MARVOMAR-180036 format. One line per field, with one value per residue: x negated, y negated, z of N, C-alpha, C, O in turn; residue number from 1. Coordinates in nm, 4 decimals, decimal comma. Layout:
BEGIN
n_xx	X/...
n_yy	Y/...
n_zz	Z/...
ca_xx	X/...
ca_yy	Y/...
ca_zz	Z/...
c_xx	X/...
c_yy	Y/...
c_zz	Z/...
o_xx	X/...
o_yy	Y/...
o_zz	Z/...
k	NUM/...
This chain:
BEGIN
n_xx	-1,2123/-0,8833/-0,5731/-0,2249/0,0669/0,4153/0,7159/0,8441/0,6298/0,4978/0,6871/0,6922/0,4329/0,4372/0,6441/0,5096/0,3182/0,4557/0,5666/0,3571/0,1578/-0,0854/-0,3333/-0,3767/-0,3061/-0,5225/-0,6395/-0,4278/-0,4341/-0,6579/-0,6252/-0,4472/-0,5851/-0,7746/-0,6117/-0,5207/-0,7489/-0,8031/-0,5636/-0,6238/-0,8505/-0,7521/-0,5674/-0,7383/-0,8806/-0,6687/-0,5932/-0,8278/-0,8221/-0,5865/-0,6493/-0,8668/-0,7264/-0,5606/-0,7549/-0,8646/-0,6230/-0,6025/-0,8136/-0,8098/-0,5887/-0,6708/-0,7871/-0,5706/-0,3270/-0,0669/0,2792/0,6114/0,8755/1,1141/1,0365/0,8415/1,0152/1,1893/0,9998/0,9198/1,1659/1,2152/1,0060/1,0953/1,3404/1,2427/1,0847/1,2783/1,4194/1,3210
n_yy	-0,5878/-0,6958/-0,5658/-0,6478/-0,5044/-0,4855/-0,4011/-0,2214/-0,0998/0,0125/0,2158/0,3557/0,4627/0,5976/0,7967/0,9521/1,0598/1,2128/1,4207/1,5519/1,5830/1,4177/1,3441/1,0917/0,7504/0,6011/0,7686/0,7752/0,5202/0,5101/0,6928/0,5183/0,2898/0,4120/0,4989/0,2478/0,1251/0,3188/0,2421/-0,0264/-0,0107/0,1549/-0,0138/-0,2321/-0,1170/-0,0430/-0,3228/-0,4026/-0,2342/-0,2963/-0,5811/-0,5440/-0,3920/-0,6161/-0,8122/-0,6427/-0,6646/-0,9260/-0,9822/-0,8162/-0,9443/-1,1724/-1,0809/-1,0339/-1,0759/-1,3193/-1,2653/-1,3266/-1,3294/-1,1683/-1,0079/-0,8650/-0,7043/-0,5765/-0,4009/-0,2412/-0,1227/-0,0106/0,1840/0,3323/0,4501/0,6000/0,7840/0,9284/1,0575/1,2844
n_zz	2,8444/2,8773/2,8224/2,7516/2,7383/2,5849/2,7175/2,5571/2,4234/2,6088/2,7040/2,4856/2,4912/2,7186/2,6810/2,4810/2,6330/2,8123/2,6523/2,6398/2,4336/2,4322/2,6319/2,7682/2,8052/2,6847/2,4855/2,2996/2,2535/2,1095/1,9237/1,7546/1,6938/1,5297/1,3332/1,2377/1,1344/0,9138/0,7636/0,7158/0,5678/0,3402/0,2605/0,1425/-0,0425/-0,2043/-0,2707/-0,4201/-0,6489/-0,7665/-0,8240/-1,0010/-1,2150/-1,2836/-1,3774/-1,5760/-1,7345/-1,8010/-1,9380/-2,1648/-2,2700/-2,3807/-2,6141/-2,7510/-2,9920/-2,9306/-2,8582/-2,8661/-2,6261/-2,6952/-2,9239/-2,7937/-2,6015/-2,7717/-2,8875/-2,6728/-2,6387/-2,8757/-2,8735/-2,6433/-2,7540/-2,9184/-2,7869/-2,6416/-2,8443/-2,9271
ca_xx	-1,0924/-0,7589/-0,4350/-0,0912/0,1771/0,5255/0,7817/0,8705/0,5183/0,4737/0,7668/0,6516/0,3372/0,4857/0,7226/0,4127/0,2713/0,5123/0,5802/0,2400/0,0689/-0,1678/-0,3804/-0,4124/-0,3027/-0,6484/-0,6403/-0,3102/-0,4578/-0,7902/-0,5702/-0,3783/-0,6797/-0,8460/-0,5071/-0,5117/-0,8863/-0,7617/-0,4701/-0,6884/-0,9550/-0,6626/-0,5126/-0,8408/-0,9126/-0,5628/-0,6011/-0,9200/-0,7975/-0,4908/-0,7334/-0,9488/-0,6178/-0,5225/-0,8388/-0,8614/-0,5287/-0,6116/-0,9357/-0,7296/-0,4790/-0,7638/-0,8233/-0,4549/-0,2482/0,0497/0,4114/0,7309/0,9448/1,2276/0,9632/0,8060/1,1415/1,2333/0,8950/0,9518/1,3180/1,1882/0,9393/1,1752/1,4275/1,1549/1,0387/1,3916/1,4994/1,2566
ca_yy	-0,6484/-0,6711/-0,5673/-0,6684/-0,4327/-0,5064/-0,2854/-0,1348/-0,0432/0,0899/0,3158/0,4494/0,5358/0,6770/0,8991/1,0394/1,1230/1,3127/1,5112/1,6559/1,6017/1,3535/1,3465/0,9661/0,6247/0,5536/0,8715/0,7226/0,3986/0,5483/0,7202/0,4294/0,2224/0,4992/0,4829/0,1195/0,1000/0,3850/0,1861/-0,1419/0,0452/0,1998/-0,1576/-0,3197/-0,0411/-0,0863/-0,4422/-0,4087/-0,1585/-0,3935/-0,7008/-0,4705/-0,3800/-0,7591/-0,8775/-0,6036/-0,6700/-1,0563/-0,9695/-0,7560/-1,0574/-1,2706/-1,0373/-0,9587/-1,1946/-1,3465/-1,2487/-1,3735/-1,2166/-1,0932/-0,8965/-0,7583/-0,6369/-0,5112/-0,2979/-0,1515/-0,0491/0,1043/0,3053/0,4117/0,5072/0,7115/0,9138/0,9873/1,1026/1,4196
ca_zz	2,7776/2,9232/2,7065/2,7881/2,6604/2,5963/2,7905/2,4453/2,3900/2,7496/2,6971/2,3651/2,5103/2,8410/2,6065/2,4066/2,7368/2,8835/2,5463/2,6524/2,3166/2,4211/2,7586/2,8414/2,7157/2,6255/2,3699/2,2427/2,1731/2,0276/1,7677/1,6889/1,6260/1,4004/1,2138/1,1975/1,0528/0,7906/0,6779/0,6570/0,4427/0,2216/0,2001/0,0899/-0,1610/-0,3172/-0,3107/-0,5248/-0,7496/-0,8482/-0,8569/-1,1043/-1,3296/-1,3291/-1,4649/-1,7175/-1,8341/-1,8550/-2,0394/-2,2877/-2,3518/-2,4533/-2,7431/-2,8238/-3,0408/-2,8594/-2,9170/-2,7850/-2,5182/-2,7639/-2,9840/-2,6875/-2,5310/-2,8830/-2,9142/-2,5801/-2,6584/-2,9984/-2,8022/-2,5412/-2,8223/-3,0001/-2,7028/-2,5999/-2,9414/-2,9595
c_xx	-0,9699/-0,6472/-0,3109/0,0174/0,3236/0,6003/0,8067/0,7506/0,4645/0,5734/0,7580/0,5477/0,3654/0,5733/0,6004/0,3468/0,3338/0,5833/0,4734/0,1609/-0,0630/-0,2020/-0,3997/-0,3358/-0,4122/-0,6712/-0,5313/-0,3687/-0,6045/-0,7239/-0,4959/-0,4864/-0,7274/-0,7494/-0,4996/-0,6228/-0,8533/-0,6660/-0,5236/-0,7733/-0,8723/-0,6137/-0,6123/-0,8497/-0,7828/-0,5643/-0,7245/-0,8991/-0,6761/-0,5653/-0,7904/-0,8514/-0,5837/-0,6455/-0,8845/-0,7482/-0,5442/-0,7051/-0,8794/-0,6552/-0,5638/-0,7989/-0,7070/-0,3806/-0,1261/0,1710/0,5291/0,8020/1,0198/1,1435/0,9150/0,9195/1,1792/1,1309/0,8919/1,0619/1,2857/1,1119/1,0050/1,2631/1,3610/1,1171/1,1620/1,4802/1,4443/1,2944
c_yy	-0,5983/-0,6656/-0,5642/-0,5851/-0,4958/-0,3932/-0,1854/-0,0322/0,0441/0,2108/0,4241/0,5298/0,6571/0,8298/0,9948/1,1413/1,2367/1,4294/1,5994/1,6615/1,5353/1,3358/1,2032/0,8363/0,6062/0,6519/0,8295/0,6021/0,4225/0,5909/0,6092/0,3172/0,2583/0,4717/0,3519/0,0958/0,1923/0,2971/0,0420/-0,1157/0,0899/0,0511/-0,2207/-0,2284/-0,0547/-0,2180/-0,4794/-0,3396/-0,2397/-0,5158/-0,6574/-0,4462/-0,5312/-0,8118/-0,7948/-0,6250/-0,8501/-1,0666/-0,9253/-0,8613/-1,1507/-1,2267/-0,9747/-1,0803/-1,1947/-1,2885/-1,2808/-1,2688/-1,1145/-1,0018/-0,8351/-0,6665/-0,5369/-0,3821/-0,1997/-0,0702/0,0636/0,2112/0,4050/0,5081/0,6417/0,8471/1,0032/1,0695/1,2507/1,5150
c_zz	2,8289/2,8247/2,7731/2,6957/2,6764/2,6613/2,6918/2,4368/2,5161/2,7517/2,6057/2,4239/2,6272/2,7813/2,5318/2,5368/2,8016/2,7964/2,5674/2,5522/2,3417/2,6091/2,8615/2,7395/2,6367/2,4977/2,2604/2,1544/2,0767/1,8906/1,6957/1,6210/1,5312/1,2884/1,1489/1,0902/0,9229/0,7220/0,6367/0,5444/0,3255/0,1737/0,1041/-0,0288/-0,2601/-0,3521/-0,4284/-0,6358/-0,8421/-0,9101/-1,0120/-1,2306/-1,3736/-1,4276/-1,5700/-1,8027/-1,8762/-1,9463/-2,1824/-2,3530/-2,3919/-2,5995/-2,8052/-2,8714/-2,9424/-2,9144/-2,8212/-2,7337/-2,5995/-2,8462/-2,8833/-2,6525/-2,6524/-2,9175/-2,8086/-2,5978/-2,7780/-2,9337/-2,7188/-2,6151/-2,8784/-2,9175/-2,6455/-2,7108/-2,9813/-2,9062
o_xx	-0,9446/-0,6305/-0,2914/0,0375/0,3478/0,5435/0,7955/0,7646/0,3896/0,5307/0,7942/0,5559/0,3260/0,5632/0,6158/0,3324/0,2747/0,6472/0,4805/0,0750/-0,1594/-0,1144/-0,4259/-0,3201/-0,3954/-0,7280/-0,5525/-0,3589/-0,6387/-0,7517/-0,4873/-0,4674/-0,7417/-0,7829/-0,4770/-0,5968/-0,8788/-0,6950/-0,4772/-0,7726/-0,9161/-0,6251/-0,5741/-0,8167/-0,7972/-0,5363/-0,7120/-0,9591/-0,6765/-0,5481/-0,7656/-0,8925/-0,5809/-0,6237/-0,9442/-0,7572/-0,4945/-0,6939/-0,8993/-0,6543/-0,5041/-0,8315/-0,7166/-0,3714/-0,0888/0,1626/0,5234/0,8016/1,0005/1,1891/0,9547/0,9072/1,1982/1,1747/0,8656/1,0541/1,3169/1,1540/0,9834/1,2768/1,4101/1,1163/1,1508/1,5829/1,5093/1,2434
o_yy	-0,4779/-0,7601/-0,4740/-0,6200/-0,5562/-0,2839/-0,0673/0,0900/0,1405/0,3115/0,5408/0,6524/0,7737/0,9418/1,1168/1,2636/1,3382/1,5190/1,7144/1,7491/1,5831/1,3195/1,2002/0,8438/0,5948/0,5986/0,8520/0,5858/0,3478/0,5456/0,6159/0,2684/0,1825/0,4323/0,3384/0,0545/0,1363/0,2765/-0,0102/-0,1829/0,0661/0,0130/-0,2594/-0,2860/-0,0749/-0,2417/-0,5706/-0,3804/-0,2423/-0,5490/-0,7194/-0,4779/-0,5605/-0,8474/-0,8511/-0,6108/-0,8904/-1,1502/-0,9849/-0,8724/-1,2343/-1,3054/-0,8860/-1,1792/-1,0935/-1,2592/-1,2534/-1,1518/-0,9940/-0,8878/-0,7187/-0,5473/-0,4184/-0,2782/-0,0827/0,0501/0,1827/0,3267/0,5262/0,6236/0,7545/0,9646/1,1208/1,1318/1,3254/1,6242
o_zz	2,8293/2,7476/2,8545/2,5794/2,7809/2,6592/2,7247/2,4416/2,4999/2,8082/2,6211/2,4174/2,6238/2,8316/2,5357/2,5336/2,8386/2,8515/2,5242/2,5625/2,2819/2,6940/2,9817/2,6177/2,5153/2,4024/2,1412/2,0328/1,9850/1,7796/1,5731/1,5096/1,4353/1,1767/1,0287/0,9772/0,8163/0,6042/0,5354/0,4413/0,2129/0,0572/-0,0064/-0,1325/-0,3807/-0,4696/-0,5101/-0,7352/-0,9652/-1,0274/-1,1154/-1,3423/-1,4931/-1,5435/-1,6619/-1,9246/-1,9814/-2,0359/-2,2883/-2,4756/-2,4597/-2,6883/-2,8900/-2,7988/-2,8831/-3,0337/-2,7013/-2,7719/-2,5838/-2,8376/-2,8796/-2,6804/-2,6247/-2,9670/-2,8362/-2,5729/-2,7785/-2,9403/-2,7175/-2,5746/-2,8822/-2,9542/-2,6110/-2,6838/-3,0544/-2,9315
k	1/2/3/4/5/6/7/8/9/10/11/12/13/14/15/16/17/18/19/20/21/22/23/24/25/26/27/28/29/30/31/32/33/34/35/36/37/38/39/40/41/42/43/44/45/46/47/48/49/50/51/52/53/54/55/56/57/58/59/60/61/62/63/64/65/66/67/68/69/70/71/72/73/74/75/76/77/78/79/80/81/82/83/84/85/86
């Protein structure tokens, strides 16, 4: 596989090599790809976590009587005031 890098990407890799922390461009790319994989896995976990929370909230809302927006906001404000008066 051939990979074409932009001039900025080449400069970035060259700067890392000149700093002496990495031995080769391949090492830098290997680390970058590993980090990308970790990022993708963490993102997928986050999406599943949020999806589960949304599903749980939707299920809970099916068993909770509806209230209008003004009542909801007033209840939140009351709770806020109670916790900050203690």
